[in-house]
C-alpha positions as a Markdown table, in Angstrom:
| # | Residue | x | y | z |
|---|---|---|---|---|
| 1 | Unk | -22.0 | -39.9 | 5.5 |
| 2 | Unk | -22.0 | -36.1 | 4.6 |
| 3 | Unk | -19.2 | -34.1 | 3.1 |
| 4 | Unk | -18.3 | -30.9 | 5.4 |
| 5 | Unk | -17.7 | -28.0 | 2.7 |
| 6 | Unk | -15.3 | -26.0 | 5.4 |
| 7 | Unk | -13.5 | -29.0 | 7.2 |
| 8 | Unk | -13.0 | -30.7 | 3.9 |
| 9 | Unk | -13.8 | -34.1 | 5.7 |
| 10 | Unk | -16.4 | -36.8 | 5.9 |
| 11 | Unk | -18.6 | -36.4 | 8.9 |
| 12 | Unk | -20.8 | -39.6 | 10.1 |
| 13 | Unk | -24.5 | -38.2 | 11.0 |
| 14 | Unk | -25.6 | -39.8 | 14.1 |
| 15 | Unk | -29.2 | -39.4 | 13.5 |
| 16 | Unk | -31.6 | -37.9 | 10.8 |
| 17 | Unk | -29.9 | -35.7 | 8.3 |
| 18 | Unk | -31.7 | -32.4 | 8.7 |
| 19 | Unk | -32.8 | -30.9 | 5.4 |
| 20 | Unk | -34.6 | -27.7 | 6.6 |
| 21 | Unk | -33.0 | -25.0 | 8.6 |
| 22 | Unk | -35.5 | -22.4 | 10.6 |
| 23 | Unk | -33.2 | -20.2 | 12.1 |
| 24 | Unk | -29.9 | -18.2 | 10.4 |
| 25 | Unk | -28.5 | -15.0 | 9.5 |
| 26 | Unk | -27.6 | -14.7 | 6.0 |
| 27 | Unk | -28.8 | -11.6 | 4.2 |
| 28 | Unk | -26.0 | -9.7 | 4.3 |
| 29 | Unk | -25.4 | -6.6 | 6.0 |
| 30 | Unk | -28.3 | -6.1 | 7.6 |
| 31 | Unk | -27.7 | -7.5 | 11.3 |
| 32 | Unk | -24.6 | -9.7 | 13.1 |
| 33 | Unk | -24.9 | -12.4 | 10.6 |
| 34 | Unk | -23.3 | -12.6 | 7.2 |
| 35 | Unk | -21.4 | -9.0 | 6.2 |
| 36 | Unk | -21.1 | -9.5 | 2.9 |
| 37 | Unk | -22.4 | -11.5 | 0.0 |
| 38 | Unk | -19.3 | -13.1 | -0.6 |
| 39 | Unk | -19.8 | -14.4 | 3.1 |
| 40 | Unk | -23.5 | -15.1 | 2.4 |
| 41 | Unk | -22.9 | -17.6 | -0.2 |
| 42 | Unk | -20.0 | -19.3 | 1.7 |
| 43 | Unk | -22.6 | -20.2 | 4.1 |
| 44 | Unk | -25.1 | -21.5 | 1.9 |
| 45 | Unk | -22.4 | -23.5 | 0.5 |
| 46 | Unk | -21.5 | -25.1 | 3.7 |
| 47 | Unk | -25.0 | -25.8 | 4.8 |
| 48 | Unk | -25.9 | -27.5 | 1.7 |
| 49 | Unk | -22.7 | -29.4 | 2.0 |
| 50 | Unk | -24.0 | -30.6 | 5.4 |
| 51 | Unk | -27.2 | -31.7 | 3.7 |
| 52 | Unk | -29.7 | -29.0 | 4.1 |
| 53 | Unk | -31.9 | -28.5 | 1.2 |
| 54 | Unk | -33.8 | -25.5 | 2.5 |
| 55 | Unk | -32.9 | -22.6 | 4.7 |
| 56 | Unk | -35.7 | -20.2 | 6.4 |
| 57 | Unk | -33.1 | -17.3 | 7.2 |
| 58 | Unk | -34.3 | -15.0 | 9.9 |
| 59 | Unk | -32.9 | -11.1 | 10.3 |
| 60 | Unk | -33.3 | -9.3 | 13.7 |
| 61 | Unk | -35.9 | -7.1 | 14.2 |
| 62 | Unk | -34.9 | -4.9 | 17.2 |
| 63 | Unk | -35.8 | -1.4 | 17.9 |
| 64 | Unk | -32.7 | 0.0 | 19.0 |
| 65 | Unk | -30.0 | -2.6 | 17.2 |
| 66 | Unk | -31.4 | -3.9 | 14.0 |
| 67 | Unk | -34.4 | -1.6 | 12.8 |
| 68 | Unk | -35.1 | -4.2 | 10.0 |
| 69 | Unk | -38.5 | -4.2 | 8.1 |
| 70 | Unk | -40.5 | -6.9 | 6.3 |
| 71 | Unk | -39.5 | -4.8 | 3.3 |
| 72 | Unk | -35.6 | -4.7 | 3.9 |
| 73 | Unk | -36.1 | -8.4 | 4.5 |
| 74 | Unk | -37.8 | -9.5 | 1.4 |
| 75 | Unk | -35.5 | -7.1 | -0.7 |
| 76 | Unk | -32.4 | -8.6 | 0.9 |
| 77 | Unk | -33.9 | -12.1 | 0.3 |
| 78 | Unk | -34.2 | -11.3 | -3.3 |
| 79 | Unk | -30.8 | -10.6 | -4.1 |
| 80 | Unk | -29.5 | -13.5 | -1.7 |
| 81 | Unk | -31.7 | -15.8 | -4.0 |
| 82 | Unk | -30.6 | -14.2 | -7.1 |
| 83 | Unk | -26.9 | -14.3 | -6.0 |
| 84 | Unk | -27.3 | -17.9 | -4.7 |
| 85 | Unk | -28.9 | -19.0 | -8.2 |
| 86 | Unk | -25.8 | -17.4 | -10.0 |
| 87 | Unk | -23.6 | -19.5 | -8.0 |
| 88 | Unk | -25.2 | -22.6 | -8.7 |
| 89 | Unk | -26.4 | -22.9 | -4.9 |
| 90 | Unk | -29.7 | -25.2 | -5.3 |
| 91 | Unk | -31.2 | -24.8 | -1.8 |
| 92 | Unk | -34.3 | -23.1 | -1.3 |
| 93 | Unk | -34.0 | -20.1 | 0.3 |
| 94 | Unk | -37.0 | -18.1 | 2.2 |
| 95 | Unk | -37.0 | -15.4 | 4.9 |
| 96 | Unk | -38.6 | -14.7 | 8.3 |
| 97 | Unk | -37.7 | -12.8 | 11.3 |
| 98 | Unk | -36.6 | -13.5 | 14.6 |
| 99 | Unk | -38.6 | -10.5 | 17.0 |
| 100 | Unk | -36.8 | -9.1 | 20.1 |
| 101 | Unk | -39.4 | -8.7 | 22.4 |
| 102 | Unk | -38.6 | -4.8 | 23.5 |
| 103 | Unk | -40.8 | -1.8 | 23.6 |
| 104 | Unk | -41.4 | -1.6 | 19.9 |
| 105 | Unk | -42.3 | -5.5 | 19.6 |
| 106 | Unk | -46.3 | -4.6 | 20.6 |
| 107 | Unk | -46.6 | -2.1 | 18.0 |
| 108 | Unk | -45.2 | -4.2 | 15.2 |
| 109 | Unk | -47.6 | -7.1 | 16.7 |
| 110 | Unk | -50.8 | -4.3 | 16.5 |
| 111 | Unk | -49.8 | -3.5 | 12.9 |
| 112 | Unk | -49.7 | -7.1 | 11.8 |
| 113 | Unk | -47.2 | -6.7 | 9.2 |
| 114 | Unk | -45.1 | -10.0 | 10.6 |
| 115 | Unk | -42.7 | -12.1 | 8.8 |
| 116 | Unk | -43.7 | -15.9 | 10.2 |
| 117 | Unk | -42.3 | -19.0 | 9.6 |
| 118 | Unk | -44.4 | -21.5 | 7.4 |
| 119 | Unk | -47.2 | -22.9 | 9.5 |
| 120 | Unk | -47.3 | -19.2 | 11.2 |
| 121 | Unk | -44.7 | -19.5 | 13.4 |
| 122 | Unk | -43.4 | -16.3 | 15.3 |
| 123 | Unk | -39.7 | -16.8 | 16.1 |
| 124 | Unk | -38.9 | -14.5 | 19.2 |
| 125 | Unk | -36.1 | -13.9 | 21.5 |
| 126 | Unk | -35.6 | -12.2 | 24.8 |
| 127 | Unk | -32.8 | -10.6 | 26.8 |
| 128 | Unk | -30.1 | -13.7 | 27.9 |
| 129 | Unk | -30.1 | -12.0 | 31.2 |
| 130 | Unk | -33.1 | -10.2 | 32.3 |
| 131 | Unk | -36.5 | -11.8 | 32.0 |
| 132 | Unk | -39.0 | -9.4 | 30.5 |
| 133 | Unk | -41.2 | -8.1 | 33.1 |
| 134 | Unk | -44.3 | -8.9 | 30.7 |
| 135 | Unk | -43.3 | -12.2 | 29.1 |
| 136 | Unk | -46.3 | -13.9 | 29.5 |
| 137 | Unk | -48.5 | -11.0 | 28.3 |
| 138 | Unk | -46.2 | -10.8 | 25.1 |
| 139 | Unk | -46.6 | -14.4 | 24.5 |
| 140 | Unk | -50.6 | -14.1 | 25.0 |
| 141 | Unk | -50.6 | -11.3 | 22.8 |
| 142 | Unk | -48.4 | -13.4 | 20.0 |
| 143 | Unk | -51.0 | -16.2 | 20.3 |
| 144 | Unk | -54.2 | -14.0 | 20.4 |
| 145 | Unk | -52.9 | -12.5 | 17.3 |
| 146 | Unk | -53.2 | -15.6 | 15.8 |
| 147 | Unk | -49.8 | -16.8 | 15.7 |
| 148 | Unk | -47.7 | -19.7 | 17.2 |
| 149 | Unk | -45.2 | -18.4 | 19.5 |
| 150 | Unk | -41.9 | -20.1 | 19.0 |
| 151 | Unk | -39.0 | -19.4 | 21.2 |
| 152 | Unk | -35.5 | -19.5 | 19.8 |
| 153 | Unk | -32.7 | -20.8 | 21.8 |
| 154 | Unk | -34.7 | -21.3 | 25.1 |
| 155 | Unk | -31.5 | -23.0 | 26.5 |
| 156 | Unk | -29.6 | -19.7 | 26.4 |
| 157 | Unk | -31.7 | -17.6 | 28.5 |
| 158 | Unk | -29.6 | -17.4 | 32.0 |
| 159 | Unk | -32.4 | -16.2 | 34.0 |
| 160 | Unk | -34.2 | -19.7 | 33.6 |
| 161 | Unk | -32.8 | -21.3 | 37.3 |
| 162 | Unk | -35.9 | -23.9 | 37.9 |
| 163 | Unk | -35.9 | -25.4 | 34.4 |
| 164 | Unk | -38.8 | -28.0 | 35.0 |
| 165 | Unk | -41.0 | -25.3 | 36.4 |
| 166 | Unk | -39.9 | -22.5 | 34.2 |
| 167 | Unk | -39.7 | -24.3 | 30.7 |
| 168 | Unk | -43.0 | -26.2 | 31.9 |
| 169 | Unk | -44.7 | -22.9 | 32.2 |
| 170 | Unk | -43.8 | -21.8 | 28.8 |
| 171 | Unk | -45.3 | -25.1 | 27.7 |
| 172 | Unk | -48.4 | -24.3 | 29.1 |
| 173 | Unk | -48.8 | -20.9 | 27.5 |
| 174 | Unk | -48.1 | -22.6 | 24.2 |
| 175 | Unk | -44.8 | -21.8 | 23.4 |
| 176 | Unk | -42.9 | -24.2 | 21.0 |
| 177 | Unk | -39.0 | -24.5 | 21.4 |
| 178 | Unk | -36.4 | -24.3 | 18.8 |
| 179 | Unk | -33.0 | -25.2 | 20.2 |
| 180 | Unk | -29.8 | -24.3 | 18.9 |
| 181 | Unk | -27.7 | -27.4 | 17.4 |
| 182 | Unk | -24.3 | -25.6 | 18.3 |
| 183 | Unk | -25.6 | -25.7 | 22.0 |
| 184 | Unk | -25.0 | -29.4 | 22.1 |
| 185 | Unk | -21.5 | -28.9 | 21.4 |
| 186 | Unk | -20.6 | -26.6 | 23.7 |
| 187 | Unk | -20.6 | -23.3 | 21.4 |
| 188 | Unk | -22.8 | -21.2 | 24.0 |
| 189 | Unk | -21.2 | -22.6 | 27.1 |
| 190 | Unk | -21.7 | -24.8 | 29.8 |
| 191 | Unk | -25.3 | -23.3 | 30.6 |
| 192 | Unk | -26.6 | -23.6 | 27.4 |
| 193 | Unk | -25.2 | -27.0 | 26.8 |
| 194 | Unk | -26.3 | -28.2 | 30.1 |
| 195 | Unk | -30.1 | -26.6 | 29.5 |
| 196 | Unk | -30.1 | -28.1 | 25.6 |
| 197 | Unk | -29.4 | -31.6 | 27.1 |
| 198 | Unk | -32.0 | -31.2 | 29.8 |
| 199 | Unk | -34.9 | -30.0 | 26.9 |
| 200 | Unk | -33.2 | -33.1 | 25.0 |
| 201 | Unk | -34.2 | -35.6 | 27.8 |
| 202 | Unk | -37.7 | -34.0 | 29.1 |
| 203 | Unk | -38.9 | -34.2 | 25.2 |
| 204 | Unk | -39.5 | -30.6 | 24.9 |
| 205 | Unk | -37.5 | -29.7 | 21.7 |
| 206 | Unk | -40.1 | -28.9 | 18.5 |
| 207 | Unk | -37.4 | -27.4 | 16.2 |
| 208 | Unk | -33.8 | -27.8 | 15.7 |
| 209 | Unk | -32.2 | -24.5 | 14.3 |
| 210 | Unk | -28.5 | -23.4 | 12.8 |
| 211 | Unk | -28.8 | -19.9 | 14.3 |
| 212 | Unk | -25.6 | -19.6 | 12.0 |
| 213 | Unk | -24.0 | -16.3 | 11.7 |
| 214 | Unk | -20.5 | -17.2 | 10.7 |
| 215 | Unk | -18.4 | -19.7 | 9.4 |
| 216 | Unk | -17.1 | -21.0 | 12.4 |
| 217 | Unk | -20.7 | -22.0 | 13.3 |
| 218 | Unk | -21.0 | -24.1 | 10.4 |
| 219 | Unk | -18.0 | -26.2 | 11.0 |
| 220 | Unk | -19.2 | -26.7 | 14.8 |
| 221 | Unk | -22.8 | -28.1 | 13.3 |
| 222 | Unk | -20.5 | -30.9 | 11.2 |
| 223 | Unk | -19.1 | -31.9 | 14.6 |
| 224 | Unk | -22.6 | -31.9 | 16.6 |
| 225 | Unk | -23.9 | -34.1 | 13.8 |
| 226 | Unk | -21.7 | -36.8 | 14.9 |
| 227 | Unk | -22.5 | -36.8 | 18.7 |
| 228 | Unk | -24.5 | -39.3 | 20.5 |
| 229 | Unk | -26.4 | -36.6 | 22.0 |
| 230 | Unk | -27.6 | -35.4 | 18.5 |
| 231 | Unk | -29.1 | -39.2 | 17.9 |
| 232 | Unk | -30.7 | -39.2 | 21.1 |
| 233 | Unk | -32.8 | -36.0 | 20.3 |
| 234 | Unk | -34.7 | -38.1 | 17.9 |
| 235 | Unk | -35.3 | -40.4 | 20.6 |
| 236 | Unk | -37.5 | -38.1 | 23.1 |
| 237 | Unk | -38.6 | -35.2 | 20.9 |
| 238 | Unk | -41.1 | -34.8 | 18.1 |
| 239 | Unk | -38.9 | -32.8 | 15.7 |
| 240 | Unk | -40.9 | -30.5 | 13.3 |
| 241 | Unk | -38.6 | -29.3 | 10.9 |
| 242 | Unk | -39.5 | -31.5 | 7.8 |
| 243 | Unk | -42.7 | -30.1 | 8.1 |
| 244 | Unk | -41.5 | -26.6 | 7.1 |
| 245 | Unk | -41.0 | -27.7 | 3.5 |
């Protein structure tokens, strides 16, 4: 049983308790996630109450929207760690980035100053609606640069129509999948929920992420952990979150 910081009730977790999260937006004021330190600390406390012991927060890097750099992220991480420690939060906090595959990504890759998740995983995302014309080439470039391509929330991409063929092709290219937990609860709509359950049943999920931006999403995590679908993930998939400790 886990105590939910937000809902003030006990939640029965149907399956292993996740101790490590690898996708969130907790550094305040640098993307569409937490907007101030008070909110960041609230989110960290909520995740700690759900059993998380380590978070790897991943601010967006997008040329036209969030022009973050490794320096801005590292500086934000330092401030967040200091504030969390002062607040008595015991969770380990690290940072990487969620890279949007836009026109600026190739230059960042060539420069080589990339923030990866432990084990050299490069977390990336694309447009939700339009498949990038050079997607396979960019995935190849990621792998050729020595990184492991890790696709954020593959269940949310509307352009994926032939699930087995298209997801299977990504797997052939060496892409690993990080599915958002709240997709199983319907937070992102019916299409994302359906695809998340397809990936669950096909054994294609490698990592589970919170993708927390706001308090409502932490509340929803508590509900997802009580679902039979959550328990079933571990029956069909090898979930690698614990390897990120």
